[in-house]
N, C-alpha and C positions, 0 to 999 in steps of 0.2 A: 406620618410622623417623621421628623428629620433629626439626625444626630450630628453634632459638630465636633471636629477634632482640630487641635491647633498644634503645630510642630514646635517643640521647644528649640531654643538656640543651642548650637553645638560648635565647639572649637574645631578648626581645621588645621591640618598639619601638612606642610609642603616640604619641598626639597631643602629650603633654607631654614626650616625649623620654625618659621614665624607663623603666628596665628592669622588666619584670614577669615573674613566673614562670608557666609554663604549668600545665595541670592535671597531676595525678599520673600516673605511668606504671606499667605492669606488663608482665611478660613475656607475649608472645602466641605461641600455638602455631599454625603454618601447616602444612597438609598439602602434601606434595610430589606433583606430578602423576605419575601412573603411567606407566612406560615400556612400549613394546611396539608392534609393527606399524609402526614408523617406516619401514622399508624399503618396505613396501607403499604407504604414502602417498607416499613420494618417487617410486616408480615410476609411480603414477597421475598425479602432477603432471607428470612428464616426458612421459608419453604425451599428456596434454592440451596441454602446451606445444608439442610437435611438431605435433599436429593443427592447432593454431591458427596456428603459425608457418610451416608448410610452404607454404600458398598464397602468403604474402608472399615466401618464399624463391624460389618458382617464378617469381613476377612479377619479382623482382630478377634472376634468372638470364636470363629471357627478354629483359628490357630490356638486359642486358649483351650478349646475342647480337645484338640489333638494332643497338645502337651499334657493335658490332664489325663488323657487316655494312656499316655506313656508314663504316668506318675512322675512327671518332670515339670510341674507348674513352677517350682522354685527356679528352674532354668529359664522358663518363659519370663518371669518377672525380673530376674537378674539381667536378662538381655534387654528388657523393655524399659524398666524404670530408669536406669542410667541414661538412656537415650533422651528421655523426656526431662530429666534433671539437667542434663547438659544443654538441651534445647532451651529450657526455661532460664538457666543462668546466663547462657550466651545471649539470648534474646533480651533479657532484662538489662544486662550490662551494655549491650549494643544500643538499646533504646535510650538509656540514660545518657550515654556519651553523645550519640547523634542528636537527640532532642536538645540537650544542653547547648551544643555548639550551633545547631540550626536556629535555636531560639535566640541566642546571642546575635547571630548574623541577622535575623529578622528584626530584632530590636534596634540594632545599629542602623540597619537600612531604613526603617521607618522614621527614625529620628533625623536622618540626613536627607530624606526624600524631599525634593523641591515641589512646590505646589503645581508647577506646570509640567511635571514629569508625566510621561504617558502612563506610568503606573500609579498616578496620584489618586485615581478613583477606586482603587482596590481597598475594600474594608479590612480593618485589622482582624476581625473575627475570621474572615476567610483565610488570611495569611497564617493565622495561628492554627487553624484546622489543617491547612496544607503542610505546615511544619510537623504537626502531630502525625498526620497520615504518612508523610514521607519517611520520618524517622521510624515509625512503626513498621512500614513495609520493608525497609532495608534491614531492620532488626530481625524481623521474622525470617527473611531470606538468609541472613547470617546465622541465625539460630538453627535453621533447618540444615544448613551446610555442615554444622558441627556434629550432628547426630551420628554420622558414620565413624566418628572417632571414639565411640563409647568403649570399645575394647582397649584402646590405648590408655584411656583414663583408668579403667579397672586394673590394667597391668601396672600402671604407675602406683596405684594405691595398694596393690598386693604383691609387689615385686619380691622375688626370691634371689638371694645372692648367688653368683656363679663361683666364687672362691678363687677366681683368676683375675689378675690385674693387668691393665695395658702397660706396655713398656715405656710409654712416653709421659703420660700424665699421672700414672700410678693409681688409676681409678679402677674399681671393680667393674667387670664387664657388664654387670647389671645396670650401671649408669648409662651405658650406650644403648642397651636394649630397651630400658624402661624410661629412665628419667630424661635423657637428652631429647628423645622424640616429644615428650610432654612439654618441656621448656621451649623447644623450637616451635611447637604448635601454639603455645601461649604467646610467644613473641610475635609470630606471624599473624596471629589473630588480632592482637592489640594493634600492631602496625597497620593492618588492613582497616580497622575501624577508624584509627586516627587519620589515615590517608583519605578515607571516604568522608570523614568530617571536614577535612581540609578542602577537598574537591567540592563538596556540596556548599560549604560556606563561601569559598572563593567564587563559585559559579553565581551564587546569589548576589554577592557584592558586584561581580563583573557585569551582570545583566542590568542591574538596577542603578548602580552608581557610576558605571563607566562613563556615561555622558557628562555626569557631574564632575568627575575627575578630570575629564578632558577640558572642561571649561576653566578649571583652576590650574591649567598647565601642568598636569601630572601630579597634582597634590593628592595625597592619600589621607583620609580621615584618621586621626590618631587612634580612635577606638577600633577601627578596622585593622590598622597596622598592629596594634597590641594583640588582638585576637588571633590573627594569622601567625604572628611571631611566636606566640605561646604554643600553637598547634605544631608549627615546624620544630620548635624546641623539644616538644614531647616526642615527635617522630624521630628526631636525632637521638634522643635518649634510648628509644627502643632499637634504633639502628645500631647503636653502640652495643646493646645487649646481643644483637644478632652477630656482630663481629666477634664478640667474646665466645658465643656458642660455636661459631664457625671454626674456632681453633680446634675443637674436638672432632669436627668433621674432616679434618686433615687426615685422620686415620683411615678414611675411605678414599684417599686420593689415588687415581689411576696413573699418575705422572711417571713414577719410577719404573724400574725393570720388574718390580713385583708390586702387587696391589698393597696399598697402605701408604702411610706417610714416608716420603723419601728424604734424601739429604736436602734437596731444595725446599721441600715442604717445611722441614724443621728449621733450617737455617735462613730461609728467606720468607716464605709465606707465614710462618708462625710469628716471626718478628713483625711482619707487615700487619698482621691481624692484631697483635698487641698494641702497636702504634695507632692503628686505625680505631681501636676501641677507645684509647685515651683521647685521640684527636676528636672523635665524634662526641664524647662526653664534654670536651672543652667547647665544641661548637654549640652544644645544647645550652651550656652556661652563657656563652657569649651572645647567643640569640636573645636570651632573657635580658642580659645587660644592654643589648642594642635597643631594647624598648625605651630605656631611660636615657640613652644617648640621643634620642630624637632624630635618628637618621637611618634610612634603609641601606645606605652605602656600607656601613659597618657590617651589617648582617649579610649583605651580598658578598662582600669580600671574604667573610668567614666561610660561607658555603662554597665559594669558589676555591678556597685553599683546601678544603676537605676533598673536593673532587680531584684536584691536582695531586694531592697526596695519595689518593686511591689509585690513580693511573700510574704513578711512579712506583709506589710500594708494592702494589699487587700485580702490575703488568710488566713494567720494564725491569725492575730489580730482580725478581725471580728468574726472568729470562736470561739475564746476564750471569747469574749464579749457575744456572743449568748448563749454559753453553761453554763458559770459560773456567768453571771450577769442577763441575761434575763430569761432563762428557770426556774430558781428557784423562780422568782418573776414576772412571765409572765404578769399577768393581770395588776399589778401595773405599770409595765414598759410600757406596750402597750396601756393602757387606752386612753391617748390623741390621739394616732394614730388611734385607733378604731373609736373615735369620728370624726376625720378628714375623715375617709373612709365613715362612714355613711352619713355625711353631703354632701360630694362630690357626692356620688352615687345617693342619692335622687335628687340632683340638676341636675346631668347629664342626668338622665332618666326622667326628668320632673315629679317627684313624690312629689316634695315639695307642689304641688297644691292639693294633695289628701286630701279629707275631710273624716275623720273617724267618724262614727256614732256607738255608742254602743247601742245594742238592747237587751231587755229582752223578748225573744220570748215566745209565747204561743205554746202549744204542737200541736194544730190542727187548720186548717182553719175552718171557719163556713160560712153558707150561707150569713150572714150579711157582712162578710169581702169580700166575692166574689162579692156581690152587690156593695160594695164600690170600687171595682176594676173591674168593668164590661168592661172597655176598654181593660184590660189585658185578661180577660176571653173570649172576643169576637175575640181575635187574638192568641189563643193558637196554637202553631205550631204542626201540626200533620204529616207534611211531612218532612222527612229527605231528604237531597240533593241526597244521594246515590240511594235509591229506586225510588225517583221522577225522577232522570235522566234516569233511566231504562225505566220508564213509558213514558217519553217524547220521548225517542228513538224509542220505539215500536209504539206509537200512532201518533207522529207528525213529524217524519223525512220525511215522505211522499215518498221520493225517496232515493235510496242508496247513492247518492252523497251529501246528506245533513248530517250534524252531529251537535250534541249538545255537547259542550266542558264541560261545568259545569253549575250549577244552582246558581244564585245570589239571595240574599235576599234584599228587599227594602220595602218602604212604600209609599202609595199614599192616597190622600183624594178624595173620591168619594161621591158627594152629602152630604157632611158634615160628612161622615164616615171615620175614620182613620183606614186604612186596611194595614196589612202586607201581602206582596205578594212574590212569587218566580218567577223568570224570567230566561229564557234560550234563547240565540240567536241561530237561525237556520243558521249555517254557512256552507260554501261550502267546501267540502273535495275532492280535485282533485284526490286524490289517489284512490277514489272509482268510478271514471268514468269507464263505461263499454267500452268506446272507447277512450282511452287517447291519441288522436292525438295532434299534436302541435297546430292546430287550436282550438280544444276543450279546451285545457289547458290554452291558452293564449289569445284567441280572443272570443270564444263562451261563455264559462262558466267563468264568471268574478266575481260573487258576490253571497253571501248568501241572504236569503230573510226572513224577518220577525222574529218573536219571539213567544214564548209561555209564558203565564202568568196564574198563578192560585193563589187563596187565600190560605194561609197556613193552614186553618182550615176547609175547606169544602171538603166533600167526596160524591161521587155519591153512589147510592144504590148498585152498583157492586164493591165498594171499590176502585174506580179510582178517580183521582183528577178532580175537577170541573175546566174547563178551561175557563178563561175570555177572553183570546186571543188565537186563534187557527187557523189551516188550512192555505191553500194558495189559493187565496190571503187572507190576515188576516181577520178573522171573529172576530169582537170585540163586547163584551157583556158589556162593561163598558164605561162611558163617557170620553174617551180619543180619540184624533185624531192621526193617523199615516199616514202621507202623503208620507214619504220616508222610506219604509220598507227595501230597499236594503242595504246589508252589504258588502261594498267593503273593509272596514278596521275592523279587529276584532282580536280575540285571535288565530284564526286558520291560516289565510293567511300567507304563507311564500314564495310566488312566485310572479312574476311580470305578469301583464296582460295589454292588449292594449284596449283602448276605443276610441270611435268616429272613427271607421274604416268603411269601406264600408260594413262590415258584422254586422247586428244587433245582440246584445247580447241576450243570453237566460236569461229570467227574472224569470219565474216560470212555472211549469207544469200546463196544463189546458186541461182537457179532452183528446181528441185524438191529439190535437196540443199543442204547447207551446206558452206562451206569450213572446213577445220579446220587447226589449227596446233599447234606445240610451242614453248614459251617458250625463247628463246635469250639472254635477258638475264642480268645478274648480280644482279638485285634479289632481296630476300627473305632468309630464314634457312633453313638446311638443317633438314629435319624427318625425315630418313631413319631415325634411330635410335628405338628404342622408348622410351627415356628422355625424349627430347625430345617425342615424341608425347604422352607422359603429362603433361609439363609444360604443353603447349599445351591439352590436353584440360581440365586443371584451370583454366587461365587463362580459357578461354572457356566453361567449363561444358558442354563438348560431348564426350560419350563416343564419338561416331562417329569422332572423330579417332583414337581408340585401335584401333577394330575395322575400319576400312576396309581393303580390300586393294589400293587404288589406288597406295599409296606405293611408291617405289623408293629406293635409296640417294641418288639425285640429286634427289629431290623437295624442293621449297622451299615455304615459306609466305610470302605477301606480306601484310604487315600495316602499319597506319598509312598507308593509301593515299590518304587525303585530303591535298591539298597543304598546306593550312594546319595541319592536325593534325601532319603530318610535320615541318614546319619548327618548329612550336611545341615539339615534344619535344626538338629539338636546341638551340633557342635560346629558352627560355620568357621570357627577359628583354626580348625585343623585342616591339614592337607591330606587327601586320601589317595592311597595307592590306586593305580589304574586297573588292578585286577583283583576283585573280591573272588574268593573261591569257596566251593561247596563241600561240606563235610557231613558224613552220616554220624549222628551223635545220639545215643540212647533212643534209637528208633525214629528220630526226627532228622530233618534236613536243616542245617544251620550254615549261614554264610559267615565267613571270617573275613574281616576287612582290616588291613593295616592302615594306620594313620600316623601322620608325622607332625611334629612341631617344627616350625621353620622361622627364620629371621633373615633379613638382609642387613642387619646392623652390627654384626660381629666385627670388631676392629681388626684390621690387617688380614682378615680371611679372604681368600680368593673367591669372588662370586662366580656363579655358574647359572646358565639358563636351564630351566626345567619345565616340564609339562606333566601334569598329572590328571587323573580321572575326574577329580572333583572341581577343577577349575579350568576354564577355557583359555587357550592360548599359552604362550610362554611367559615366564616371569623369572626374575633373578633372585637367588638366595645365596647366602654364604654361611648358613648354619642349618643343620638338620639333625633330627633324632627320630627314630622309630619308637616313640614313647607310648603309643596306645595300640591295643588290639581291640577291635570292636566286633561284636557278633550280632547277627540279625536272624531270628527264627523265621524260616521260610513259610511257616503255617500261620502263626499269629503275629509276626512282626515285632516281637519283643526285642528291644535293643539294649545292649550292655556295652559299657566302655571300661576296659581294664588297663591300668597303668603298667606298662611293660618295662619302663626305664625310670625308676624312682629317682635316679641321680640327675635327671634333666631339670634344670632350673625353670624352664618354660612350662613344663607340665606341672611342676610344683606350684607355679603361679596360677595356672588355670584351675588346679585342684582347690586352691584357696578361694577362687572366685565362684566355682561351681562344685561345692563339696558333695552335693547329692548325685552328681553325674558320674563320677569316676569311682571305680572299685579297685582294690589292690589285686595284682595278678594272682595272688594266692587263692582268691575266691573263684577263679575260673575252674570249672570241672577238670579233674586230672585227665579224663579221657579226651576232653577237648584240647587240653594243652599239648597232647601228643601230636596235634596237627598244626600247631603254629610253625611258621617257617620264616627264614630270613627273606624279607620282601625284595622283589626285583628292582623296584624303583630306586630305593636308597642304595642298593648294591651297585646299580648302574651309575649313580652319582658318585659313589665312593671310588669305583673303578676308574671313572673319568678323571677324578682328582688325582688318583694314585699314579696315573700315567706320567705325571710330572713330579708329584710330591713324594715319590719314593726316593728321590735324590735329596738326601738330607745335608749333603755337603754344599755350602753356599757357592763355592767355585764351580762345582759340577752343575748346580742349578742355574747359575748365571750363564754358563756356556751351553746349556741345554744339550749336554753330551749323551744323555742316556734316556731320552724320551721314549715312552712306549706307545703302542697302539693296540686296539682290539680288532679281531677279525669280524667283518660285517657280512661275510658270505658273498658268493658270486651271484651273478644274474640268474634269477629263477629259483633261488633258495631263500629261506628265511634268514633274517639277521641273527647271527650267533653272538649276541651281546653277553648272555649268561644262560646257563641251563641247570636245572635240578637233576641230581642223580644220587643214587645210593652208592657210597664208596667208602673205602677205608682211608682215613686221614692220618692216623697215628697208630703205631704198632700196638700200643696198650689199649686201643679202643676197637670195638667191633665196627662193622660197616654201618655208616650213618647217612642220614639224608643231608645233602649239602647243595649249595648253589655255587657254581664255579664259572670262571671265565679265563681264557688264556690271554697272554700278552705277547706281542711281537715288538722288536725294535722299530722305531719309526723309519719307514722306507725300506724295511726288510721283511721277509716272510718267515724266517726261522722263529721258533718259540723261545722266549727268554725268561718267562715266568708264568705262573698261573695263581689265581686268587680264589679262595674258598670262604664262603660264609656258612657257618655251622648252624644247624636247625634243631638238633635233638638234645633233650635233657638239660643237664647242668652246663653243657658246652654251648647252649644256644646263644647266639649273638657274637661269638668269637670269630675273628677274621684271621685267616692264615694266608701268607704269601710265600710260595715256593719259587725260589730264583735258581736259574741255571747259570753255569759259568759262561762267560762271553766267548771264550776261546773254543768251545765245543758246539758243533752243529746239532741242534735238536729240531727235527722237522716240524714246521708249523702247519696249520690247517690249509693255508693257501698252497703250500708246496705239495701237500698230500693231494689236494684237488688237482694240481697240475700233473702229478704223476698218474692220477686216475685217468685224466683226459688223454694222456699219452700211451696208456696201456693198450696194446694192439687188440686183444680180445674184447676188452670193455668198450673201447671206442667203436669197434666194428659192430658190435651188437647194438649199441645205442643208435648208431646210424641206421641199422636195419629196422629197428623198431620205429624210428621216426619216419622212414620211407613208407612203412606200412600204415601210417596215419595215426599211430599211437602217440600219446603225450607222455614223455618221460619226465617224471618229477623227482628231482634230487632232494633228498632229505638233508637235514643239518649234519655236518661233520661233527660227531661227538668226540670231544677230547676226554679220554679216560686215563687218568694217572694210575699206573699199576706199580706200586713200590717205587723204584727209582727209574722207571721207564714209562713210556707213553704209548697207549694203544688208540688208534683212530678207528671209529666205526661210522659208516654212512649208509643209511637205508636208501633203496632205490625203488620207486613206485612207477607203475604203468597204468595209464588210463586210456581206454579205447576212445576213438574219435567220437562215437555216438553215445558215449556213456560219461557219467560224472562220478563213477565209482572207482577210486584208485585201488590198485592191488599191489601189495609188497612183492616184488619179483626177485630182487637181489639184495645181498648185504655185502658191502665193501669193507674190508678191514686192512689196516696198514700199521706197520711198525718198522723202524729203522730204515725207512726209504723203500720198503717193499710193499706192493699192493696186490691183493687178490680179491676175488669175489665168488660168491656161491649163493644158492637159494636159501640156505640156512646159516645162521651165525656159527654154529658149532662146526659145520662142514667147512666154512670159510677159514676158521681158525686152524683146522687141520691142514688145509692147503698152505696157510701162512707159516705154521710152526712145525709141520710134520705130524706124523701119527704120535699121539701121546701114549705114555704108559697108562695104566688103569687109573683114570681120574673121574669116577662116576659123579662126584659132587659138582662137577662143572655142568652137568646136564641141566637144561632148563626145567625148573620145577613145574609140575602140572597144576591145574586148578586145585585149590585146597581140598575140595570135597570130591575131586576126581570125576566130576561130571563131564568135563571137557578136556581133551588132550590135544597137544599139538600134533598135526598130521604131517606126513611127508608131502612135499610140494609136488613131486613127480612120481606117481605110483607106477609099478611095473605090471605088465599084462602078459599072460601066457595063453596059448590055445590057438585053434584054427579060426578061419574067417567067420564061420557060423557062430562060434562061441563069442567072438569079439562083437559081432552084431547084436547078439542076445544081451551081452553085458551093457552095450550102449543103450539098448532099449530099456533095460532095467534102470540104468542111471537116469535116463530121460524121464521115466515114469516117476521115480523118486523126486526128481527136480520139480516136476509139475505139482506133485503132492505138497512139497515144501512151499512152493509158490502160493498155492491156495491157502495154506496155513499161516502164511506170513513169516515162515522160518527162513530168513534170508541167508543165514550162515550155511544151513544145509543145502539151500538152493545153489549157492555159489560153489560149494564143494562138489555137488553132483554135476553141475555144468562143466566144471573143470575136469571132472572124470570123463564126461562125454567127449570133451575136446581131446583129451589125451588118448582115449581109445580110438577116436577117428584118425588121429595122427598115426597111431601105431598100425591101424588098419590100412592106411595109405602106404606105409612102408612094406607091409606084408604083401600087398597086391602088386607092388612094383616088381 
């Protein structure tokens, strides 16, 4: 059977505007594609679709089950539904625009196609299908690309006002944070669709009609010209909208001496953008008019004029203003914009709250000042996290499959004493299993166990830390309860495990056997049914999940067990601090994680590059708030988000979007609130900004007369960006937990200021900056370190230790403000060549340019300040329950050679007994005693 088509006549439109006749036409015969086997092809397509889609559906259902287990299905749907709505709307609109334009192009092409064209035998049905498929494919791609903007759409719909307006356009900051990104996205999306429509239509015209146009000496069919002109006019219209929106983006200009719109931006670029907006709108109108003028020259001249105006107004003119108007009078011209930048930056980084205190310091500390700050002196930190972590690994990992990731710093109250402690969680490292079978990795070994805690300032006679919580099961020397020491969720876990199976879990090692347990928590997702086992087997590519016989109807799978991974899945829009820390709370272990709301859209605010634990790489921000405190139960994985800064507009917006996710800070347990702290990441960002933005005077800021720097430590020491300590900040307040960092003038080593972030009670979140007069020398950390290196006794002893093969580890130089003076304390550790167990050997103290050291802090202070009058309150407090006391580092021995030998034998026997019992502290003390006796014996025999 044959179908016949006849091309209708069409007018042609040439350079002279006259109608010309196309070539002759004849009837064309087209074969119709044969039918058959359609059902088979449809069936195969469906099978392939199911095969490809089923893994995605499995992941979707597993995610739903996980959110349901957290009682956060509302969050799941709130994040999912907007994505698909956005996908559907974008796909539909894209398809309508693309299909409409491609259809017009196809229609015009077929009408004008000559019978002898090489495309003359293509059937209309095929071209119609091609247009449909092409428009649909491009629309699906475009729709999928918009899904990642779901959060931007929700922020736009739920925006909260900032209450601050920008100084140029007078708009609330929320316009720049929420609405400007949305309108820019809409403009760019529409422009992209129109450009794609233009390219696709023009390509179709070019490939099919190009030979025909060549035959008519460059003539362009009128229908084609009209279609393309309307598309270009629509593009010009959206281009004009883009110019109008770019006006507001001037407030992010990096051109001037400070970030934000400068003199040139306001007096040249803003004028240019206003003119370009008007000119582009005019071009859009003229392009439409050009259709009826019946000449392409008019439209081409209009577009050429627009390009020329853009080059002059946006390129040449601003350059002239900058070079001949601004640069010769830079400060006068830029002064108001510098003020805008300073004000916006302080506001965006929450530094408007900073309280600056000017101090006239004394040169040295005294015993009287130490007595007034006894809470500080009783918590001087002698253990750095790096050597302490090594000690924990050597003394308390117990088995090869345990690991300590890092050491956290916190504070507790024991029997009325406010003590600063260091804590490390004993987590499970499956990579260290001696027999890493599937059962061991997923059923047998499921959790870490317990923690290690030591006071920051207590040292055994062998130079090792005094442990308040140690061993397995936990041996506790302080008045706290720990009923659930198991750690199923922590910083280490990155794999899934199964609980409540027929096989009891390994709990902790115990003598010749192992203690075993059964999970009693509510964490995880039920995996008892075969269908769910099949889904999880597909998700993890693990067929053993299907065929294992360990599962019961009560079996559960614990997944997403890493603390930050778990939080990120629930709230991916937050930035998480790099260091979650562990707290003992009501007999359980709870992780506290600080989270931030951030933006890079705050006008005039100076941007900074940051890196944090929850996101890889560096990225730029210019607004940050520590708005959220999150907690994760280490046993059952329960997650809670608490709003810590109710005044933050960003968290107000997210609270509107996810009302079931966030709780007010008042709902956090009072005991747990005692452990919240000013987080290091935001403190580091704020201190980085404050290096420059403490200069509030525009002239000083412009000249950069008083830029600060922080001390990063010398080679071989940790970076001293900021450190926690218990200290007295105000006369009317007792010693409190704070985060501090010192500042030095750029290019100088003397200290000019220090900054403190308060962590306790009603003062939480306050920031204090103590500044010193520029005309008085206050020794900085680098100068103290130089004095230490030049000290004859210290340098000689360090050289001697190094020559003997010992590794000398210098701890951080702790800057301790004492009233109106500064005390420096630096611990010194020694590690034998064949050992990885550092021992605290000396404590260096300094004030007023004088440096001394000794084996104990109190002895070093006596050398530094002389013998005190009776000040017993400065003695280091012992363990609250009195089970462990600090010992003298060098004991004395009396007696003859026979007695000394007997004492050495007794100490050696006790050391061996301690070794067999795994009591590493006693072992170290006894071995130290043996060494000291042998040294004394050598002196006696000489």
